[in-house]
All heavy atoms as an XYZ file, in Angstrom:
741
protein
N      68.192     95.245     37.188
C      67.296     94.385     38.025
C      67.224     92.946     37.372
O      67.114     92.880     36.221
C      65.913     94.921     38.165
C      64.978     94.075     38.837
S      63.333     94.792     38.920
C      63.357     95.278     40.708
N      67.352     91.996     38.162
C      67.283     90.593     37.676
C      65.865     90.129     37.516
O      64.993     90.351     38.397
C      68.028     89.623     38.549
C      69.509     89.908     38.646
C      67.827     88.104     38.204
C      70.236     89.080     39.796
N      65.612     89.591     36.348
C      64.100     89.071     36.119
C      64.018     87.692     36.576
O      64.635     86.821     36.082
C      63.827     89.298     34.624
C      62.414     89.074     34.244
C      61.483     90.121     34.398
C      61.878     87.793     33.923
C      60.182     89.916     34.004
C      60.532     87.617     33.664
C      59.683     88.661     33.688
N      63.166     87.494     37.504
C      62.971     86.105     38.070
C      61.557     85.645     37.621
O      60.531     86.016     38.105
C      63.042     86.170     39.637
C      62.882     84.814     40.145
C      62.917     84.874     41.764
C      62.748     83.540     42.232
N      62.236     83.406     43.627
N      61.668     84.677     36.644
C      60.349     84.154     36.087
C      59.656     83.403     37.093
O      60.123     82.731     38.028
C      60.692     83.150     35.012
O      59.593     82.598     34.559
N      58.225     83.571     37.154
C      57.390     82.771     37.931
C      56.301     81.933     37.217
O      55.434     81.404     37.865
C      56.654     83.799     38.944
C      57.663     84.637     39.675
C      57.276     84.531     41.151
N      58.144     85.545     41.828
C      57.810     86.173     42.946
N      56.596     86.089     43.366
N      58.523     87.069     43.480
N      56.370     82.023     35.940
C      55.465     81.205     35.098
C      55.862     79.912     34.880
O      57.104     79.454     35.158
C      55.205     81.944     33.747
O      56.519     81.951     33.053
N      54.971     79.003     34.431
C      55.354     77.581     34.250
C      56.194     77.367     32.971
O      57.065     76.482     33.013
C      54.008     76.745     34.051
C      53.321     76.501     35.456
C      52.152     75.673     35.166
O      51.178     76.179     34.520
N      52.081     74.422     35.580
N      56.035     78.106     31.947
C      56.769     77.698     30.729
C      57.584     78.911     30.196
O      57.833     79.018     28.929
C      55.784     77.237     29.693
N      57.823     79.982     31.052
C      58.661     81.030     30.623
C      57.824     82.200     29.915
O      58.495     82.983     29.226
N      56.546     82.236     29.894
C      55.712     83.175     29.238
C      56.140     84.612     29.607
O      56.257     85.468     28.708
C      54.199     83.010     29.514
C      53.651     81.674     29.144
C      53.671     80.653     30.282
O      54.570     80.507     30.949
N      52.517     79.943     30.265
N      56.314     84.853     30.894
C      56.795     86.195     31.379
C      58.143     86.591     30.819
O      58.447     87.735     30.600
C      56.712     86.206     32.899
C      57.482     85.096     33.587
O      58.131     84.355     33.035
O      57.456     85.102     34.836
N      58.997     85.615     30.730
C      60.375     85.984     30.145
C      60.279     86.377     28.646
O      60.740     87.366     28.226
C      61.304     84.736     30.189
C      61.696     84.359     31.601
C      62.601     84.963     29.460
C      62.338     82.995     31.870
N      59.454     85.673     27.909
C      59.228     85.982     26.478
C      58.612     87.264     26.327
O      59.033     88.074     25.491
C      58.286     84.866     25.895
C      57.879     85.120     24.469
C      58.831     84.916     23.440
C      56.669     85.543     24.161
C      58.511     85.196     22.189
C      56.353     85.895     22.874
C      57.235     85.713     21.839
N      57.506     87.579     27.137
C      56.818     88.903     27.039
C      57.791     90.040     27.398
O      57.877     91.005     26.688
C      55.527     88.926     27.876
C      54.954     90.362     27.859
C      54.579     87.837     27.180
N      58.517     89.865     28.477
C      59.398     90.911     28.964
C      60.518     91.227     27.872
O      60.895     92.335     27.569
C      59.996     90.632     30.259
C      60.707     91.729     30.966
O      60.184     92.767     31.062
N      62.017     91.516     31.300
N      61.015     90.100     27.274
C      62.045     90.258     26.188
C      61.370     90.943     24.913
O      62.069     91.871     24.433
C      62.594     88.818     25.863
C      63.490     88.936     24.686
C      64.835     89.318     24.845
C      63.111     88.574     23.395
C      65.682     89.386     23.797
C      63.981     88.502     22.375
C      65.254     88.992     22.483
O      66.077     89.065     21.447
N      60.219     90.507     24.586
C      59.567     90.911     23.248
C      59.242     92.396     23.431
O      59.552     93.181     22.573
C      58.350     90.183     22.937
C      57.642     90.448     21.735
C      58.511     89.990     20.531
C      56.328     89.658     21.639
N      58.567     92.808     24.522
C      58.121     94.218     24.711
C      59.374     95.150     25.064
O      59.399     96.318     24.672
C      57.034     94.275     25.675
C      55.770     93.344     25.308
C      56.477     95.838     25.865
C      55.110     93.717     24.065
N      60.169     94.649     25.997
C      61.349     95.308     26.416
C      61.215     96.731     27.030
O      62.016     97.610     26.831
C      62.385     95.472     25.140
C      63.746     95.732     25.510
O      64.212     95.342     26.606
N      64.396     96.415     24.798
N      60.031     96.834     27.807
C      59.726     97.991     28.482
C      58.584     97.658     29.420
O      57.882     96.640     29.111
C      59.439     99.168     27.619
C      58.284     98.940     26.889
C      57.604    100.185     26.153
N      56.566     99.871     25.269
C      55.364     99.383     25.533
N      55.022     99.212     26.789
N      54.532     99.116     24.579
N      58.325     98.366     30.498
C      57.189     98.100     31.291
C      55.964     98.410     30.374
O      55.949     99.356     29.612
C      57.258     99.089     32.452
C      58.697     99.340     32.584
C      59.271     99.375     31.157
N      54.857     97.614     30.631
C      53.725     97.740     29.808
C      52.493     97.493     30.660
O      52.576     97.491     31.974
N      51.382     97.083     30.058
C      50.176     96.807     30.736
C      49.631     95.416     30.360
O      49.913     94.958     29.199
C      49.085     97.811     30.549
O      48.809     97.938     29.150
N      48.850     94.725     31.144
C      48.427     93.336     30.790
C      46.992     93.171     31.423
O      46.493     93.875     32.286
C      49.317     92.331     31.497
C      49.497     92.429     32.929
C      48.570     91.764     33.739
C      50.588     92.971     33.436
C      48.798     91.844     35.213
C      50.850     93.093     34.863
C      49.754     92.491     35.721
N      46.362     92.156     30.851
C      45.228     91.517     31.428
C      45.611     90.229     31.780
O      46.198     89.393     30.926
C      44.075     91.306     30.487
C      43.330     92.627     30.037
C      43.425     93.864     30.445
C      42.305     92.559     29.065
N      42.610     94.634     29.826
C      41.886     93.938     28.859
C      41.767     91.571     28.179
C      40.882     94.309     27.958
C      40.773     91.906     27.319
C      40.393     93.233     27.153
N      45.343     89.661     32.942
C      45.673     88.278     33.389
C      44.338     87.667     33.687
O      43.872     87.817     34.814
C      46.640     88.292     34.595
C      47.190     86.869     34.850
O      46.711     85.936     34.316
O      48.195     86.786     35.615
N      43.802     86.980     32.823
C      42.433     86.348     32.939
C      42.675     84.933     33.284
O      43.221     84.101     32.513
C      41.663     86.487     31.740
C      41.460     87.983     31.377
C      40.251     85.841     31.831
C      40.901     88.161     29.884
N      42.141     84.537     34.494
C      42.434     83.232     35.051
C      43.718     83.284     35.818
O      44.495     82.298     35.652
N      43.934     84.338     36.623
C      45.194     84.437     37.206
C      45.362     83.490     38.414
O      44.286     82.905     38.846
C      45.275     85.879     37.862
S      44.154     86.299     39.134
N      46.473     83.265     38.851
C      46.648     82.195     39.835
C      47.372     82.724     41.112
O      47.828     82.092     41.993
C      47.574     81.178     39.304
O      48.972     81.680     38.994
N      47.271     84.078     41.344
C      47.904     84.600     42.483
C      49.479     84.823     42.322
O      49.839     85.607     41.526
N      50.226     84.104     43.051
C      51.654     84.174     43.005
C      52.407     82.944     42.292
O      53.401     83.141     41.799
C      52.226     84.584     44.277
C      51.702     85.851     45.037
C      52.212     85.906     46.521
C      52.113     87.013     44.185
N      51.820     81.841     42.630
C      52.381     80.657     42.149
C      51.985     80.417     40.723
O      50.965     80.356     40.366
C      51.908     79.413     42.959
C      52.677     78.174     42.550
C      52.267     79.624     44.505
N      53.102     80.066     39.854
C      52.918     79.864     38.465
C      52.125     81.055     37.859
O      51.382     80.863     36.976
C      52.269     78.550     38.250
C      53.051     77.387     38.662
C      52.363     76.430     39.425
C      54.369     77.229     38.270
C      53.142     75.309     39.841
C      55.086     76.127     38.644
C      54.516     75.201     39.442
N      52.529     82.199     38.152
C      51.825     83.435     37.622
C      52.527     83.829     36.384
O      53.811     83.922     36.243
C      51.894     84.591     38.636
O      51.448     85.737     38.057
N      51.756     84.261     35.350
C      52.354     84.726     34.121
C      52.662     86.247     34.183
O      53.302     86.760     33.259
C      51.421     84.550     32.987
C      51.250     83.013     32.664
O      52.110     82.193     33.003
N      50.140     82.571     32.141
N      52.139     86.900     35.279
C      52.382     88.345     35.307
C      53.055     88.907     36.539
O      53.410     90.116     36.553
C      51.037     88.954     35.235
O      50.116     88.521     36.179
C      50.426     88.695     33.718
N      53.248     88.215     37.684
C      53.754     88.773     38.925
C      55.208     89.202     38.685
O      55.625     90.251     39.161
C      53.590     87.797     40.069
C      54.655     86.728     39.992
C      53.856     88.544     41.403
N      56.028     88.500     37.922
C      57.326     88.945     37.548
C      57.373     90.222     36.842
O      58.226     91.111     36.871
C      58.185     87.865     36.953
N      56.395     90.342     35.827
C      56.331     91.618     35.073
C      55.948     92.754     36.036
O      56.590     93.850     35.834
C      55.187     91.405     34.078
C      55.454     90.354     32.947
C      54.274     90.215     32.119
C      56.682     90.628     32.083
N      55.073     92.629     37.001
C      54.783     93.656     37.953
C      56.229     94.055     38.688
O      56.265     95.264     38.846
C      53.726     93.185     39.141
C      52.307     93.301     38.623
C      51.421     92.683     39.693
O      51.891     92.378     40.863
O      50.228     92.711     39.454
N      56.920     93.172     39.043
C      58.104     93.396     39.798
C      59.086     94.237     38.971
O      60.070     94.909     39.555
C      58.773     92.157     40.205
C      58.034     91.427     41.267
C      58.521     89.979     41.516
O      59.341     89.573     40.792
O      57.991     89.354     42.521
N      58.908     94.306     37.642
C      59.816     95.283     36.833
C      59.053     96.421     36.265
O      59.547     96.997     35.277
C      60.527     94.456     35.728
C      61.593     93.436     36.258
C      59.669     93.770     34.863
N      57.901     96.697     36.888
C      57.210     97.939     36.406
C      55.928     97.781     35.662
O      55.377     98.874     35.302
N      55.524     96.578     35.228
C      54.259     96.413     34.461
C      53.095     96.640     35.476
O      53.267     96.592     36.708
C      54.223     95.083     33.838
C      55.069     94.781     32.843
C      56.513     94.882     32.747
C      54.696     94.443     31.490
N      56.983     94.460     31.552
C      55.885     94.329     30.658
C      53.539     94.239     30.831
C      55.870     93.864     29.319
C      53.455     93.934     29.559
C      54.552     93.725     28.857
N      51.875     96.983     34.916
C      50.651     96.961     35.663
C      49.523     96.439     34.780
O      49.646     96.333     33.615
C      50.355     98.458     36.092
C      49.968     99.287     34.962
N      50.980     99.875     34.054
C      48.829     99.766     34.543
C      50.299    100.493     33.078
N      48.870    100.556     33.312
N      48.474     96.033     35.571
C      47.374     95.437     34.858
C      46.286     95.187     35.655
O      46.053     95.645     36.731
N      45.407     94.206     35.087
C      44.209     93.753     35.670
C      44.282     92.261     35.901
O      44.562     91.565     34.961
C      42.920     94.185     34.814
C      41.640     93.646     35.403
C      42.912     95.545     34.552
N      43.831     91.812     37.167
C      43.854     90.302     37.353
C      42.442     90.060     37.509
O      41.677     90.548     38.237
C      44.594     90.022     38.693
C      46.063     90.674     38.911
C      46.374     90.533     40.384
C      46.905     89.942     38.008
N      42.032     88.951     36.781
C      40.622     88.473     36.743
C      40.563     87.095     36.955
O      41.171     86.271     36.344
C      39.879     88.883     35.340
C      38.414     88.467     35.373
C      40.040     90.402     35.023
N      39.709     86.652     37.887
C      39.361     85.281     38.183
C      38.065     85.124     38.857
O      37.626     86.192     39.536
C      40.509     84.607     39.049
C      40.551     83.136     38.927
O      39.669     82.512     39.426
O      41.483     82.699     38.255
N      37.442     84.040     38.865
C      36.129     83.837     39.481
C      36.213     83.161     40.787
O      35.286     82.785     41.487
C      35.084     83.160     38.606
C      35.515     81.726     38.281
O      36.551     81.396     38.506
N      34.559     81.070     37.668
N      37.468     82.934     41.236
C      37.727     82.225     42.533
C      38.132     83.102     43.653
O      39.124     83.937     43.518
C      38.852     81.218     42.299
O      39.285     80.748     43.471
N      37.390     83.136     44.805
C      37.900     83.920     45.929
C      39.255     83.578     46.403
O      39.986     84.263     46.979
C      36.833     83.638     46.989
C      35.559     83.310     46.223
C      36.012     82.488     44.959
N      39.598     82.346     46.175
C      40.919     81.770     46.495
C      42.072     82.487     45.756
O      43.091     82.847     46.208
N      41.785     82.747     44.521
C      42.728     83.450     43.557
C      42.771     84.913     44.131
O      43.903     85.514     44.036
C      42.341     83.383     42.075
N      41.611     85.478     44.487
C      41.626     86.836     44.983
C      42.518     86.854     46.261
O      43.424     87.831     46.390
C      40.302     87.267     45.333
C      40.156     88.697     45.831
C      38.748     89.062     46.027
O      37.772     88.333     46.181
N      38.513     90.490     45.827
N      42.370     85.995     47.219
C      43.142     86.026     48.348
C      44.672     85.798     48.022
O      45.522     86.443     48.605
C      42.723     84.826     49.374
C      43.318     84.683     50.551
C      43.270     86.001     51.446
C      42.782     83.507     51.407
N      44.892     84.875     47.120
C      46.368     84.661     46.690
C      46.903     85.793     46.016
O      48.165     85.909     45.936
C      46.350     83.398     45.797
N      46.140     86.719     45.487
C      46.641     87.908     44.746
C      46.808     89.107     45.730
O      47.232     90.178     45.253
C      45.695     88.223     43.617
O      45.774     87.181     42.694
N      46.529     88.909     46.962
C      46.549     90.067     47.890
C      47.970     90.566     47.928
O      48.916     89.757     47.872
C      46.028     89.594     49.276
N      48.067     91.910     47.902
C      49.531     92.568     47.984
C      50.033     92.730     46.661
O      51.182     93.331     46.536
N      49.460     92.207     45.580
C      50.050     92.513     44.263
C      49.619     93.981     43.794
O      48.649     94.504     44.376
C      49.454     91.540     43.208
C      49.999     90.149     43.414
C      49.658     89.254     42.318
N      50.185     89.670     40.998
C      49.855     89.062     39.906
N      49.308     87.934     39.911
N      50.442     89.575     38.731
N      50.377     94.611     43.037
C      50.180     95.975     42.624
C      48.998     96.170     41.731
O      48.472     97.272     41.537
C      51.392     96.679     42.130
O      51.911     96.084     40.904
N      48.630     95.103     40.938
C      47.512     95.284     39.960
C      46.173     95.054     40.618
O      46.197     94.204     41.685
C      47.700     94.209     38.812
O      48.990     94.434     38.010
N      45.197     95.566     40.058
C      43.856     95.380     40.687
C      43.302     94.107     40.389
O      43.324     93.561     39.202
C      42.918     96.458     40.150
C      41.574     96.449     40.772
C      40.719     97.628     40.650
O      41.325     98.642     40.225
O      39.499     97.545     40.957
N      42.642     93.411     41.317
C      41.985     92.161     41.087
C      40.550     92.335     40.992
O      39.941     93.113     41.741
C      42.245     91.204     42.384
C      41.657     89.934     42.150
C      42.472     88.803     41.726
C      40.289     89.530     42.422
C      41.984     87.564     41.427
C      39.720     88.352     42.245
C      40.618     87.300     41.688
N      40.018     91.740     39.919
C      38.531     91.722     39.737
C      37.970     90.350     39.838
O      38.418     89.438     39.102
C      38.250     92.286     38.178
C      38.897     93.527     37.847
C      36.713     92.344     38.040
C      38.322     94.761     38.519
N      37.023     90.206     40.788
C      36.366     88.835     41.033
C      35.163     88.826     40.087
O      34.282     89.498     40.196
C      35.937     88.700     42.396
C      35.385     87.424     42.857
C      36.333     86.268     42.672
C      34.845     87.446     44.310
N      35.406     88.074     38.965
C      34.394     87.962     37.928
C      34.539     86.645     37.140
O      35.613     86.066     37.017
C      34.545     89.091     37.029
N      33.488     86.245     36.517
C      33.513     85.209     35.466
C      33.860     85.690     34.162
O      33.179     86.640     33.710
C      32.068     84.552     35.459
C      31.972     83.291     34.565
O      32.798     83.238     33.465
O      31.059     82.549     34.790
N      34.872     85.297     33.651
C      35.390     85.780     32.356
C      34.478     85.738     31.194
O      34.480     86.537     30.215
C      36.702     85.059     31.930
N      33.502     84.828     31.272
C      32.553     84.673     30.165
C      31.416     85.708     30.200
O      30.748     85.875     29.298
C      31.875     83.201     30.152
O      31.195     83.001     31.354
C      32.911     82.231     29.936
N      31.252     86.330     31.470
C      30.162     87.256     31.556
C      30.675     88.777     31.927
O      29.898     89.628     32.186
C      29.268     86.856     32.611
O      29.901     86.745     33.903
C      28.556     85.484     32.336
N      31.978     88.876     32.050
C      32.456     90.190     32.433
C      32.295     91.168     31.345
O      32.455     90.869     30.146
C      34.070     89.942     32.654
S      34.820     91.376     33.345
N      32.065     92.420     31.681
C      31.924     93.516     30.810
C      33.248     94.127     30.588
O      33.672     95.073     31.347
C      30.896     94.588     31.312
C      29.515     93.967     31.307
C      28.466     94.878     31.832
N      28.546     96.144     31.054
C      27.598     96.705     30.413
N      26.557     96.081     30.314
N      27.733     97.730     29.726
N      34.053     93.727     29.682
C      35.502     93.939     29.582
C      35.854     95.399     29.317
O      36.781     95.981     30.055
C      36.111     93.169     28.389
C      36.172     91.764     28.825
C      35.380     90.680     28.271
C      36.866     91.013     29.853
N      35.557     89.504     28.969
C      36.516     89.768     29.856
C      37.864     91.462     30.799
C      37.053     88.825     30.845
C      38.357     90.643     31.704
C      38.001     89.335     31.753
N      35.057     96.056     28.612
C      35.387     97.499     28.424
C      35.129     98.316     29.606
O      35.972     99.180     29.923
C      34.617     98.076     27.104
C      34.976     97.510     25.902
C      33.998     98.129     24.704
C      36.377     97.623     25.519
N      34.095     98.046     30.367
C      33.863     98.755     31.595
C      34.904     98.338     32.628
O      35.455     99.211     33.394
C      32.469     98.156     32.189
C      31.290     98.727     31.387
O      31.493     99.629     30.520
O      30.215     98.163     31.579
N      35.434     97.111     32.639
C      36.473     96.685     33.574
C      37.716     97.435     33.284
O      38.347     98.054     34.202
C      36.709     95.182     33.464
O      35.521     94.496     33.826
C      37.758     94.663     34.405
N      38.068     97.599     32.155
C      39.293     98.313     31.665
C      39.204     99.790     32.010
O      40.125    100.362     32.620
C      39.627     98.217     30.149
C      40.121     96.778     29.781
C      40.271     96.832     28.247
C      41.342     96.417     30.458
N      38.080    100.339     31.751
C      37.881    101.764     32.073
C      38.011    101.998     33.598
O      38.495    102.968     34.134
C      36.501    102.314     31.579
N      37.472    101.010     34.327
C      37.506    101.140     35.838
C      38.895    101.250     36.341
O      39.137    101.977     37.327
C      36.793     99.963     36.443
C      36.959     99.828     37.957
N      36.284    100.546     38.838
C      37.684     99.011     38.595
C      36.584    100.259     40.012
N      37.376     99.344     39.952
N      39.818    100.546     35.646
C      41.194    100.590     36.155
C      42.139    101.597     35.349
O      43.365    101.540     35.508
C      41.782     99.142     36.271
C      41.038     98.282     37.206
C      41.880     98.599     34.942
N      41.524    102.323     34.476
C      42.290    103.298     33.692
C      43.032    102.799     32.502
O      43.975    103.393     32.063
N      42.559    101.583     31.845
C      43.205    101.077     30.718
C      42.186    101.166     29.615
O      41.069    101.220     29.806
C      43.565     99.637     30.926
C      44.748     99.406     31.983
C      44.972     97.834     32.054
C      46.040    100.106     31.551
N      42.714    101.132     28.374
C      41.887    101.087     27.246
C      42.325     99.808     26.388
O      43.380     99.314     26.557
C      41.917    102.376     26.325
O      43.172    102.465     25.774
N      41.450     99.431     25.459
C      41.871     98.319     24.579
C      43.063     98.476     23.871
O      43.879     97.605     23.622
C      40.801     97.835     23.623
O      40.326     99.033     22.916
C      39.437     97.403     24.403
N      43.427     99.762     23.628
C      44.567    100.058     22.775
C      45.842    100.147     23.660
O      47.073    100.160     23.149
N      45.767     99.925     24.989
C      46.870    100.140     25.822
C      47.296     98.821     26.497
O      48.089     98.804     27.433
C      46.710    101.201     26.882
O      45.669    100.805     27.831
N      46.717     97.736     26.185
C      47.046     96.423     26.728
C      48.150     95.807     25.859
O      47.913     95.506     24.664
C      45.796     95.570     26.829
C      46.127     94.108     27.366
C      44.789     96.253     27.783
N      49.269     95.561     26.436
C      50.386     94.958     25.789
C      50.512     93.452     25.795
O      51.011     92.820     24.935
C      51.716     95.463     26.382
C      51.955     97.023     26.242
O      51.884     97.521     25.071
O      51.905     97.673     27.287
N      49.852     92.802     26.803
C      49.906     91.438     26.973
C      48.671     90.883     27.565
O      48.091     91.388     28.515
C      51.115     91.133     27.946
C      51.254     89.593     28.385
C      51.237     88.602     27.382
C      51.516     89.190     29.646
C      51.286     87.334     27.767
C      51.636     87.923     30.082
C      51.509     86.969     29.080
O      51.625     85.610     29.464
N      48.059     89.904     26.982
C      46.919     89.168     27.415
C      47.343     87.658     27.820
O      47.780     86.974     26.944
C      45.796     89.126     26.396
C      44.602     88.158     26.635
C      43.780     88.761     27.869
C      43.712     88.158     25.411
N      47.131     87.472     29.048
C      47.476     86.098     29.560
C      45.971     85.461     29.890
O      45.310     86.052     30.732
C      48.172     86.121     30.880
O      48.345     84.822     31.384
N      45.658     84.389     29.179
C      44.334     83.891     29.258
C      44.598     82.351     29.713
O      45.072     81.507     28.829
C      43.644     83.830     27.995
C      42.203     83.356     27.726
C      41.359     83.909     28.863
C      41.772     83.528     26.493
N      44.196     82.035     30.831
C      44.334     80.598     31.293
C      42.932     79.999     31.551
O      41.991     80.659     31.853
C      44.987     80.448     32.692
C      46.475     80.717     32.467
O      47.022     80.512     31.483
O      47.104     81.030     33.642
């Protein structure tokens, strides 16, 4: 499968190369599909949590395989959020923080 980057600076290429297998991620401050650090990772089998406090980002993320959480990153209860989607702190391979 061809990996088609969607990030601004190749973050997704770097992470996919470094980890070299499908993994899990938190995308905090996600942008939906345009300039996303994680959508290309999803396309090759990764899964994770998308977090943003913008309903626009939630709408732009519709159809993605990862779960979207509408929340303010500064007040989010992170351990509860991870448990809700079946991840633990030890199982997150990539943190994208915008």
